[in-house]
C-alpha positions in Angstrom: 53.0 -47.2 -7.8 49.5 -48.5 -7.5 48.0 -48.9 -4.0 47.9 -52.2 -2.2 44.1 -52.5 -2.2 44.0 -52.2 -6.1 46.6 -55.0 -6.3 44.5 -57.1 -3.9 41.4 -56.5 -5.9 43.1 -57.4 -9.1 44.3 -60.6 -7.6 40.8 -61.4 -6.4 39.4 -60.6 -9.9 42.1 -62.7 -11.6 41.1 -65.8 -9.6 37.4 -64.9 -9.3 35.6 -63.4 -12.4 38.5 -64.2 -14.8 39.6 -67.8 -13.9 36.5 -69.1 -12.0 33.8 -66.9 -13.6 35.1 -67.3 -17.2 34.9 -63.6 -17.8 37.7 -63.5 -20.3 37.1 -59.7 -21.0 38.9 -59.1 -17.6 42.3 -60.2 -19.2 43.1 -56.8 -20.8 42.4 -55.0 -17.5 44.3 -57.4 -15.3 47.4 -58.4 -17.4 50.0 -56.0 -18.9 51.0 -56.4 -22.5 54.5 -57.4 -21.2 53.0 -60.0 -18.8 55.0 -63.2 -18.5 53.7 -66.4 -16.8 56.8 -68.3 -15.9 54.6 -71.4 -15.2 52.9 -71.7 -18.6 54.0 -73.3 -21.8 55.6 -70.8 -24.2 52.5 -70.5 -26.4 50.4 -69.5 -23.4 52.9 -67.4 -21.4 52.8 -63.8 -22.7 50.4 -60.9 -22.5 46.6 -60.9 -21.9 46.2 -63.3 -24.8 48.5 -65.8 -23.0 46.5 -65.4 -19.8 43.3 -66.1 -21.7 44.8 -69.1 -23.4 46.1 -70.5 -20.0 42.6 -70.0 -18.5 40.9 -71.8 -21.4 43.5 -74.7 -21.2 43.0 -75.1 -17.5 39.2 -75.1 -17.9 39.5 -77.8 -20.6 41.6 -80.0 -18.3 39.5 -79.5 -15.1 35.7 -79.4 -15.0 34.1 -77.1 -12.5 37.4 -75.3 -12.0 37.4 -72.8 -9.2 39.8 -70.9 -7.0 39.2 -69.7 -3.5 41.5 -66.9 -2.4 42.4 -67.6 1.2 44.9 -64.8 1.8 46.7 -62.0 -0.2 49.9 -60.4 1.0 51.1 -57.3 -0.8 54.6 -55.8 -0.5 55.8 -53.1 -2.9 55.0 -54.4 -6.4 54.6 -58.0 -5.4 51.6 -60.0 -4.2 51.5 -63.5 -2.8 48.1 -65.2 -3.0 47.4 -68.4 -1.0 44.5 -70.2 -2.8 42.6 -73.4 -3.0 42.1 -74.8 -6.5 39.2 -77.1 -6.9 37.9 -79.1 -9.8 37.3 -82.4 -11.5 39.9 -84.1 -13.6 38.6 -83.8 -17.2 41.6 -85.2 -19.1 44.4 -83.5 -21.1 46.7 -83.2 -18.2 49.1 -84.9 -18.2 49.0 -85.1 -22.0 47.5 -88.3 -23.3 45.8 -89.5 -20.1 42.0 -89.9 -20.2 39.7 -88.1 -17.7 39.2 -89.8 -14.3 36.3 -87.4 -13.4 37.5 -87.5 -9.8 37.4 -84.3 -7.8 40.4 -82.6 -6.2 41.2 -79.6 -3.9 44.8 -78.4 -3.6 46.6 -75.5 -2.2 48.7 -73.1 -4.3 50.8 -70.0 -3.6 50.9 -67.6 -6.6 53.5 -64.8 -6.7 52.6 -61.9 -9.0 54.6 -58.8 -9.8 52.6 -55.7 -10.8 53.3 -52.8 -13.1 52.7 -49.2 -12.0 49.3 -49.3 -13.6 48.2 -52.2 -11.4 48.3 -54.9 -14.1 50.2 -58.1 -13.6 53.7 -58.2 -15.2 55.0 -61.6 -14.0 53.6 -64.8 -12.4 55.2 -67.7 -10.6 53.4 -70.5 -8.6 54.1 -73.1 -6.0 51.5 -75.8 -6.6 50.6 -79.2 -5.1 50.7 -81.1 -8.3 51.4 -84.4 -6.5 48.3 -83.9 -4.3 46.2 -83.1 -7.4 47.5 -86.2 -9.2 46.8 -88.5 -6.3 43.3 -87.0 -5.6 42.4 -87.2 -9.3 43.3 -90.8 -9.5 46.3 -90.3 -11.8 48.7 -92.0 -9.3 48.3 -94.8 -6.9 47.1 -93.7 -3.5 49.6 -95.9 -1.6 52.7 -98.0 -2.1 52.3 -101.0 -4.4 51.7 -104.3 -2.7 54.4 -106.9 -3.1 53.9 -110.6 -3.9 55.0 -113.1 -1.2 58.3 -114.7 -1.7 58.1 -118.0 -3.4 61.4 -119.3 -2.1 
C-alpha cells in the first residue's frame, strides 16, 4: 500500500495541476487504467482518458474553473477531500441552457479510493449543485412572488 503522504499529494495534484492548471499529462500518473468515476457520464467515466474528458468538459462549462483543497483525510486506501470549486457559468450545464457568466463558489466532498501504486481507482462526490445553480443564476434566488387575490 502506498503511503498517506503520496495519496495526499496525488489528491492535491488532481485538483491543482490537473483540473485547475490544465496539465492533462498528469492524468496517466494520477488515474489507474481501471479508474471509475461514479459521478461522470459513461463516456467520461473510465481510465485516465475519462478523467481527461471530464476535466475538459467541466472547463467548457465553467470559465476560470479552480479548486481549492481545504482538507484531505486519508484512511487506508481512501481519501476524502473537502474542496471549494470556483468558476463562472459558461453554459452547457445543464444541457441546452445558455451561459449566465455569473460567478460561483461551492463546497464539495470527494471520496477517492486508491490502488497500491497510488493512482486513483474510484471516485464519488457530494456536491452543492443547488448552490451552484442559484449562484450562477440558473434558478430563482427566492420564492416566486404571488399576485394579489382578485376576489
